[in-house]
DSSP file (Angstrom, degrees, kcal/mol; ACC not computed):
  #  RESIDUE AA STRUCTURE BP1 BP2  ACC     N-H-->O    O-->H-N    N-H-->O    O-->H-N    TCO  KAPPA ALPHA  PHI   PSI    X-CA   Y-CA   Z-CA
    1    1 A M              0   0    0      0, 0.0     2,-0.5     0, 0.0     7,-0.0   0.000 360.0 360.0 360.0 -46.7   -6.1    8.3   12.0
    2    2 A Y        -     0   0    0      1,-0.1     6,-0.0     3,-0.0     0, 0.0  -0.861 360.0-171.8-102.3 130.5   -2.3    8.5   11.4
    3    3 A K        +     0   0    0     -2,-0.5     2,-0.5     5,-0.0    -1,-0.1   0.715  65.7  80.7 -90.0 -22.4   -0.2    9.8   14.3
    4    4 A N     >  -     0   0    0      1,-0.1     4,-2.3    74,-0.0     3,-0.2  -0.743  68.4-149.9 -94.6 127.5    3.1   10.0   12.4
    5    5 A E  H  > S+     0   0    0     -2,-0.5     4,-2.6     1,-0.2     5,-0.2   0.853  96.7  56.9 -65.1 -35.8    3.5   13.0   10.1
    6    6 A E  H  > S+     0   0    0      2,-0.2     4,-1.8     1,-0.2    -1,-0.2   0.917 110.4  44.4 -62.0 -41.2    5.8   11.1    7.7
    7    7 A V  H  > S+     0   0    0     -3,-0.2     4,-2.8     2,-0.2     5,-0.2   0.935 113.0  50.6 -67.8 -46.5    3.0    8.5    7.1
    8    8 A L  H  X S+     0   0    0     -4,-2.3     4,-2.2     1,-0.2    -2,-0.2   0.901 109.7  50.5 -60.5 -42.5    0.3   11.2    6.8
    9    9 A E  H  X S+     0   0    0     -4,-2.6     4,-1.7     1,-0.2    -1,-0.2   0.901 113.3  45.1 -62.0 -42.5    2.3   13.1    4.2
   10   10 A K  H  X S+     0   0    0     -4,-1.8     4,-2.5     2,-0.2    -2,-0.2   0.875 110.4  53.7 -72.6 -37.8    2.9   10.0    2.1
   11   11 A V  H  X S+     0   0    0     -4,-2.8     4,-2.7     1,-0.2    -2,-0.2   0.929 108.6  50.3 -59.6 -45.9   -0.7    8.9    2.4
   12   12 A N  H  X S+     0   0    0     -4,-2.2     4,-2.0    -5,-0.2    -2,-0.2   0.893 109.9  49.9 -61.8 -40.5   -1.9   12.2    1.1
   13   13 A K  H  X S+     0   0    0     -4,-1.7     4,-2.4     2,-0.2    -1,-0.2   0.911 110.6  49.9 -64.2 -41.4    0.6   12.0   -1.8
   14   14 A I  H  X S+     0   0    0     -4,-2.5     4,-2.7     1,-0.2    -2,-0.2   0.925 108.9  53.0 -64.9 -41.1   -0.7    8.5   -2.7
   15   15 A D  H  X S+     0   0    0     -4,-2.7     4,-2.3     1,-0.2    -1,-0.2   0.903 110.0  47.7 -55.2 -42.4   -4.3    9.9   -2.5
   16   16 A K  H  X S+     0   0    0     -4,-2.0     4,-2.4     2,-0.2    -1,-0.2   0.900 111.2  50.6 -66.5 -41.6   -3.4   12.7   -5.0
   17   17 A I  H  X S+     0   0    0     -4,-2.4     4,-2.3     2,-0.2    -2,-0.2   0.926 111.5  48.6 -61.1 -46.2   -1.7   10.1   -7.3
   18   18 A C  H  X>S+     0   0    0     -4,-2.7     5,-2.3     1,-0.2     4,-0.6   0.914 113.0  46.4 -63.2 -44.7   -4.8    7.9   -7.3
   19   19 A K  H ><5S+     0   0    0     -4,-2.3     3,-0.7     3,-0.2    -1,-0.2   0.912 112.6  50.4 -63.2 -43.2   -7.2   10.8   -8.0
   20   20 A K  H 3<5S+     0   0    0     -4,-2.4    -2,-0.2     1,-0.2    -1,-0.2   0.901 118.9  36.9 -63.0 -42.5   -5.0   12.1  -10.8
   21   21 A N  H 3<5S-     0   0    0     -4,-2.3    -1,-0.2    -5,-0.2    -2,-0.2   0.377 108.1-124.4 -94.2   3.9   -4.7    8.6  -12.4
   22   22 A K  T <<5 +     0   0    0     -3,-0.7     2,-0.3    -4,-0.6    -3,-0.2   0.909  67.0 125.6  54.3  49.3   -8.4    7.7  -11.6
   23   23 A I      < -     0   0    0     -5,-2.3    -1,-0.2    -6,-0.1     2,-0.1  -0.891  62.1-101.9-129.9 163.4   -7.4    4.5   -9.8
   24   24 A T     >  -     0   0    0     -2,-0.3     4,-2.3     1,-0.1     5,-0.1  -0.443  26.8-120.8 -79.0 157.4   -8.1    3.0   -6.3
   25   25 A K  H  > S+     0   0    0      2,-0.2     4,-2.9     1,-0.2     5,-0.3   0.888 115.1  55.2 -63.8 -37.2   -5.6    3.1   -3.6
   26   26 A L  H  > S+     0   0    0      2,-0.2     4,-2.8     1,-0.2     5,-0.3   0.951 109.3  46.6 -59.9 -49.2   -5.7   -0.7   -3.5
   27   27 A G  H  > S+     0   0    0      1,-0.2     4,-1.8     2,-0.2    36,-1.1   0.906 113.8  48.4 -58.0 -42.9   -4.9   -0.9   -7.2
   28   28 A C  H  X S+     0   0    0     -4,-2.3     4,-1.9     1,-0.2    -2,-0.2   0.945 115.4  42.7 -62.8 -48.6   -2.1    1.6   -6.9
   29   29 A L  H  X S+     0   0    0     -4,-2.9     4,-2.6     2,-0.2    -2,-0.2   0.828 111.7  53.0 -76.1 -31.3   -0.5   -0.1   -3.9
   30   30 A M  H  X S+     0   0    0     -4,-2.8     4,-2.6    -5,-0.3    -1,-0.2   0.873 109.5  51.0 -65.7 -35.0   -0.9   -3.6   -5.2
   31   31 A G  H  X S+     0   0    0     -4,-1.8     4,-0.8    -5,-0.3    -2,-0.2   0.902 111.0  48.5 -65.5 -39.8    0.8   -2.5   -8.4
   32   32 A F  H >< S+     0   0    0     -4,-1.9     3,-0.6     2,-0.2    -2,-0.2   0.942 114.3  45.0 -62.3 -50.0    3.6   -1.0   -6.2
   33   33 A I  H >< S+     0   0    0     -4,-2.6     3,-1.6     1,-0.2     6,-0.2   0.919 110.5  52.3 -63.8 -46.0    4.0   -4.2   -4.2
   34   34 A T  H 3< S+     0   0    0     -4,-2.6    -1,-0.2     1,-0.3    -2,-0.2   0.657 105.1  57.6 -69.8 -13.2    3.9   -6.6   -7.1
   35   35 A N  T << S+     0   0    0     -4,-0.8     2,-0.7    -3,-0.6    -1,-0.3   0.345  78.4 103.0 -96.1   3.8    6.7   -4.7   -8.9
   36   36 A I    X   -     0   0    0     -3,-1.6     3,-1.7    -4,-0.2    -4,-0.0  -0.808  63.1-153.3 -88.4 114.2    9.2   -5.0   -6.0
   37   37 A Q  T 3  S+     0   0    0     -2,-0.7    -1,-0.2     1,-0.3    -4,-0.0   0.839  91.4  58.0 -57.8 -36.8   11.7   -7.7   -7.2
   38   38 A E  T 3  S+     0   0    0     -3,-0.1     2,-0.7     2,-0.1    -1,-0.3   0.632  88.9  85.2 -73.1 -13.4   12.5   -8.7   -3.6
   39   39 A V    <   +     0   0    0     -3,-1.7     3,-0.1    -6,-0.2    -3,-0.1  -0.800  41.4 158.8 -94.5 112.8    8.9   -9.5   -2.8
   40   40 A D        +     0   0    0     -2,-0.7     2,-0.3     1,-0.2    -1,-0.2   0.535  67.1  34.7-108.2 -10.7    8.0  -13.0   -3.8
   41   41 A K        -     0   0    0      2,-0.0     2,-0.4     0, 0.0    -1,-0.2  -0.995  63.0-156.2-141.6 148.7    5.0  -13.5   -1.4
   42   42 A I        -     0   0    0     -2,-0.3     2,-0.5    -3,-0.1    -8,-0.0  -0.990   7.7-155.4-128.7 125.2    2.3  -11.1   -0.1
   43   43 A L        +     0   0    0     -2,-0.4     2,-0.3     2,-0.0    -2,-0.0  -0.872  20.6 177.1-100.0 127.2    0.4  -11.8    3.1
   44   44 A I        -     0   0    0     -2,-0.5     2,-0.4     2,-0.0     8,-0.0  -0.878  19.5-151.0-127.2 157.1   -3.0  -10.2    3.3
   45   45 A G        -     0   0    0     -2,-0.3     2,-0.3     7,-0.0    -2,-0.0  -0.978  17.0-175.5-125.8 144.9   -5.9  -10.2    5.8
   46   46 A V        -     0   0    0     -2,-0.4     3,-0.1     1,-0.1    -2,-0.0  -0.948  27.6-151.4-137.3 158.9   -9.5   -9.8    4.9
   47   47 A D  S    S+     0   0    0     -2,-0.3     2,-0.3     1,-0.2    -1,-0.1   0.605  81.5   4.4 -99.6 -17.7  -12.8   -9.5    6.7
   48   48 A N  S  > S-     0   0    0      1,-0.1     4,-1.7     0, 0.0     3,-0.3  -0.970  78.0 -95.1-161.2 172.2  -15.0  -11.0    4.1
   49   49 A V  H  > S+     0   0    0     -2,-0.3     4,-2.8     1,-0.2     5,-0.2   0.852 116.9  58.6 -64.6 -38.2  -15.1  -12.7    0.7
   50   50 A N  H  > S+     0   0    0      1,-0.2     4,-2.3     2,-0.2    -1,-0.2   0.889 104.6  50.6 -62.6 -39.0  -15.7   -9.4   -1.3
   51   51 A Q  H  > S+     0   0    0     -3,-0.3     4,-2.3     2,-0.2    -1,-0.2   0.946 111.0  49.3 -62.6 -47.5  -12.5   -7.9    0.1
   52   52 A L  H  X S+     0   0    0     -4,-1.7     4,-2.8     1,-0.2     5,-0.2   0.937 111.0  49.9 -56.6 -49.7  -10.5  -11.1   -1.0
   53   53 A K  H  X S+     0   0    0     -4,-2.8     4,-2.5     1,-0.2    -1,-0.2   0.903 110.9  49.5 -59.3 -42.0  -12.1  -10.9   -4.5
   54   54 A N  H  X S+     0   0    0     -4,-2.3     4,-1.9     2,-0.2    -1,-0.2   0.890 111.7  48.0 -64.3 -40.9  -11.1   -7.3   -4.8
   55   55 A I  H  X S+     0   0    0     -4,-2.3     4,-2.0     2,-0.2    -2,-0.2   0.911 111.5  50.3 -65.5 -44.2   -7.6   -7.9   -3.7
   56   56 A I  H  X S+     0   0    0     -4,-2.8     4,-2.4     1,-0.2    -2,-0.2   0.923 110.2  50.8 -59.0 -46.1   -7.3  -10.8   -6.1
   57   57 A K  H  X S+     0   0    0     -4,-2.5     4,-1.2     1,-0.2    -1,-0.2   0.911 111.5  47.1 -59.5 -42.5   -8.6   -8.7   -9.0
   58   58 A N  H  < S+     0   0    0     -4,-1.9    -1,-0.2     1,-0.2    -2,-0.2   0.799 111.5  50.7 -72.7 -29.2   -6.1   -5.9   -8.2
   59   59 A I  H  < S+     0   0    0     -4,-2.0    -1,-0.2     1,-0.2    -2,-0.2   0.886 110.6  49.5 -72.6 -38.2   -3.2   -8.4   -8.0
   60   60 A Q  H  < S+     0   0    0     -4,-2.4    -2,-0.2     1,-0.3    -1,-0.2   0.750 124.5  29.0 -73.6 -22.4   -4.1  -10.0  -11.3
   61   61 A S  S  < S-     0   0    0     -4,-1.2    -1,-0.3    -5,-0.2    -2,-0.1  -0.535  85.8-174.1-132.5  64.9   -4.3   -6.6  -13.1
   62   62 A P        -     0   0    0      0, 0.0     2,-0.4     0, 0.0   -34,-0.1  -0.313  23.4-122.5 -68.8 146.8   -1.9   -4.3  -11.2
   63   63 A V        -     0   0    0    -36,-1.1     2,-0.7    -5,-0.1   -40,-0.0  -0.693  19.1-137.5 -84.8 137.2   -1.8   -0.6  -12.0
   64   64 A Q        +     0   0    0     -2,-0.4     2,-0.5   -33,-0.0   -36,-0.1  -0.864  30.3 166.6-100.4 111.2    1.6    0.7  -13.1
   65   65 A I    >   -     0   0    0     -2,-0.7     3,-0.7   -37,-0.2     2,-0.1  -0.989  26.5-137.7-123.1 125.0    2.4    4.0  -11.6
   66   66 A S  T 3  S+     0   0    0     -2,-0.5   -34,-0.0     1,-0.2    -2,-0.0  -0.444  79.3  27.9 -80.7 157.5    6.0    5.3  -11.8
   67   67 A N  T 3  S+     0   0    0     -2,-0.1     3,-0.4     1,-0.1    -1,-0.2   0.615  74.8 121.9  71.3  16.7    7.8    7.0   -8.9
   68   68 A L    X   +     0   0    0     -3,-0.7     3,-2.1     1,-0.2     4,-0.2   0.760  60.9  74.5 -76.5 -21.9    5.9    5.3   -6.1
   69   69 A K  G >  S+     0   0    0      1,-0.3     3,-1.9     2,-0.2    -1,-0.2   0.858  85.9  63.1 -57.3 -34.4    9.2    4.0   -4.7
   70   70 A K  G 3  S+     0   0    0     -3,-0.4    -1,-0.3     1,-0.3    -2,-0.2   0.678  97.9  58.2 -65.9 -14.7   10.0    7.5   -3.4
   71   71 A L  G <  S+     0   0    0     -3,-2.1    -1,-0.3    -4,-0.1    -2,-0.2   0.415  78.4 123.1 -95.8   2.3    6.9    7.2   -1.2
   72   72 A A    <   -     0   0    0     -3,-1.9     2,-0.6    -4,-0.2    -3,-0.0  -0.328  58.6-136.2 -62.7 143.8    8.2    4.1    0.6
   73   73 A I        +     0   0    0      1,-0.1    -1,-0.1     2,-0.0    -2,-0.1  -0.923  26.0 173.5-104.5 124.1    8.5    4.3    4.3
   74   74 A T        +     0   0    0     -2,-0.6     2,-0.6     4,-0.0    -1,-0.1   0.446  38.9 117.7-109.0  -5.4   11.7    2.8    5.6
   75   75 A N    >>  -     0   0    0      1,-0.2     4,-2.0     2,-0.1     3,-1.6  -0.542  54.9-153.1 -68.3 114.5   11.4    3.8    9.3
   76   76 A L  H 3> S+     0   0    0     -2,-0.6     4,-2.0     1,-0.3     7,-0.3   0.768  91.1  65.7 -66.3 -25.4   11.3    0.4   11.1
   77   77 A K  H 34 S+     0   0    0      1,-0.2    -1,-0.3     2,-0.2    -2,-0.1   0.763 111.9  36.3 -64.4 -22.3    9.3    1.9   14.0
   78   78 A I  H <4 S+     0   0    0     -3,-1.6    -2,-0.2     6,-0.1    -1,-0.2   0.867 124.7  35.2 -96.2 -46.0    6.5    2.5   11.5
   79   79 A V  H  < S+     0   0    0     -4,-2.0    -3,-0.2     1,-0.1    -2,-0.2   0.628 100.2  78.1 -91.9 -14.3    6.6   -0.6    9.2
   80   80 A D    ><  -     0   0    0     -4,-2.0     3,-2.5    -5,-0.2     4,-0.3  -0.838  63.5-157.5-101.0 109.8    7.7   -3.3   11.7
   81   81 A P  G >  S+     0   0    0      0, 0.0     3,-1.5     0, 0.0    -1,-0.2   0.770  89.0  69.1 -58.0 -24.7    4.7   -4.5   13.8
   82   82 A R  G 3  S+     0   0    0      1,-0.3    -5,-0.1    -3,-0.1    -3,-0.0   0.741  99.3  49.5 -65.6 -19.4    7.1   -5.8   16.5
   83   83 A S  G <  S+     0   0    0     -3,-2.5    -1,-0.3    -7,-0.3     2,-0.1   0.433  86.9 110.5 -97.9   1.6    8.0   -2.2   17.3
   84   84 A W  S <  S-     0   0    0     -3,-1.5     2,-0.2    -4,-0.3    -6,-0.1  -0.465  74.5-110.2 -77.0 146.7    4.4   -0.9   17.6
   85   85 A K        -     0   0    0     -2,-0.1     2,-0.4     1,-0.1    -1,-0.1  -0.525  27.3-128.3 -73.5 140.9    3.1    0.0   21.0
   86   86 A K              0   0    0     -2,-0.2    -1,-0.1     1,-0.1     0, 0.0  -0.775 360.0 360.0 -90.5 134.9    0.5   -2.2   22.5
   87   87 A N              0   0    0     -2,-0.4    -1,-0.1     0, 0.0    -2,-0.0   0.447 360.0 360.0 -85.8 360.0   -2.6   -0.5   23.8
C-alpha cells in the first residue's frame, strides 16, 4: 500500500500505539491533529454519512496520546499533494 519506507515505518508505529491504547487510528490521529496549535481548520473528505459521523465523533472526543509528534512526516514530497506523481 505504501511505497515509501518512512511512511510505512510510521504507520506501523501508529498501529502499535493504537493497539496498545485500545483506540482506533481515526481517534488517535484526530487527537493528534486537533492538538496542533497551528491548525485552526481541518479539511476532510468522506464517501458516506457514516464516515462523516464517525469523524465528527472523534473530533468531539479526541484521544490524547503523548509523543505522536515524533511520528510526524515533514518530507514535502510525501505530504504535499502538489508533488505527488500523477498516474
